[in-house]
N, C-alpha and C positions, 0 to 999 in steps of 0.2 A: 312797381316803384323801384327806382334804381338808387341804391345807397352809396354814398361816398365811402370808399375804403382807404384807410391809411396803409401805406407801404411800410413794412417793418424791416428795413434793411439793418438797422441797429436798434434793438430794443432799448427804450429810454427809461423804463421804470421796472420795478421788481416784478409786477404781474406779467409784463411782456416778456421779461427774461425767463420767468418760471414756465410760461406757456411755450416759449421757444425751446427751452431745455427739454420739455416733455414732448416736443414735436406737435404741439396743438395749435400753434399760432396760425398756420396756414388754414387749419380747419375752422378757426374762428373767423378768419377773413372770408372763407367760403360761406359760412353761416350768415355773416353780415350781408353778403351779396345776394343770397338766394331766399331770404325769408323776411317777414315783416319786422318792423322795429321792435315791437314788444317781445317777440320770440327771440330775436337776436340779443336784446338786452338781458333776457332771462338766462340764456346760455352763457353769455359773457360774464354776467354777475355770478353765476354758479361757479365758473372757473376761478373766480377770485377767492373761493373758499377751499381750494385744493389744499390738503394738508391739515385741515381742522379735524381734531380727533373725534372718533365715534363715542357717543355717550347715550346709553339706553335712556329713552325719555327726553333726551336733549333736543332743544330747538333754538339755541342761540350759539353764536360763535364763542361766547364766553364760557358756556357750559359744554359745548360740543354738540354734535347732532346725531340722532339716529336717522334711519333712512327717511321715514315719513316726516320727521321734524325738519330735515334738510329741505325736502321738496316743498313743504308748507311754507317755510321761511323764504325760500327763493321766490315763490309766487307772490307772497305778501309784500316782500320788499320791492320787487321789480314791477309787478303788474297791479298791486293793490288788491289782489284777489285772495280771500282767505279760504283755503281748502280745509276739509276735515283733518283731524289730527292723525288718524291711523291709516295705514296703507290700504286695508280692505275698504275703508270708508272712502278713501280717495278714489279707488277703483269704481265704487258704486256711484260716485258723484260726477263721473266723467264719461265721455262718449267712447264706446268701443270702436276701435279701428283695426283694420288688418295690418299685420306686421309690414307688409309691402307698402303701406301708406305712411309709414313713420316719417315725421319731419322733426327737425330740431325743435325742442321745447315740449314735445309730446312726452307722456309718461310711459315707462316700461315696468311691468310687474313680473315678479318671480315667486315661485313656491320654494322658500328656503327653510320652512319650519313645519313641513308636512301639512300645510294648509294653504289654500289658494290665497293669492295676493298678500303674502306675508312680507314681501320686500318690494321697494319701489325706487326708481331712479329717473333721471331726466335724460332723454335721448339728445345727443349732441350732433349726430350725423355720422355717416360712414360706418354704421354698425357699432357705434360706441355710445356709452352712456356714463353719466356722472352720478355718483351716489356715495352715501356713507355706509360702508358695508357691514362692519361687525366690530365687537369689542376688540380693542388692541390695534385697530386699523384707523385710517384717516380717509377723509373725503378724497376720492380718486376717480379717474376715468378708466373704464375697462371696455374690452371688446365683448359684444354680445355673442360672438362666434366662439368664445372660450367654451370648452365642453361643459364646465360647471354651469354657466349661465344658459347655454342652449338647452340643456336637459331640464332646467327649472323654469324656463320661460312660460309665463302665464297669460300674457296678452299685452296689448298696447292700448292706450287710451289718449284721447285728446281733451284738453281742458277748453271748454267753451267760455268765451268772454261774452259780455252783453251784445257785442257785434262781432260775429265770427269772421267777418271779412275785414275787420279793422287791423291797421298796422299795429 
């Protein structure tokens, strides 16, 4: 399926400006071109929450997000799919895939608390993921090639919808 992609010569709203300032606008266009509508909407929606503060146990923009609350909220808002609340539960409820198979919208898991699957984010493409990292930080996009994340990578998972081939 070929998606129509807007050209962003001059960003017209705050989200486009923020994405352009962070060098992510081209990446969003690429996501829109190469993936299904639902996954594209998921990544674009998640980008709209850049800067929302981390809050342990948080799962709304009003309260802030922790990592799994952010992932759960994005899937529920965008796709209407309710994932389990905790990162390790999200890992258990999704399909294991090889890191080389990652596509935007897939989940990436990390061992950040000396236990498997203690942190989760949403893969956005080009080796980057969006997540709510830790107290005092905000939702942000980071490179998985950063030494911190590389050494803690726990695996990649794909969320299956009722029709895996659906847009």
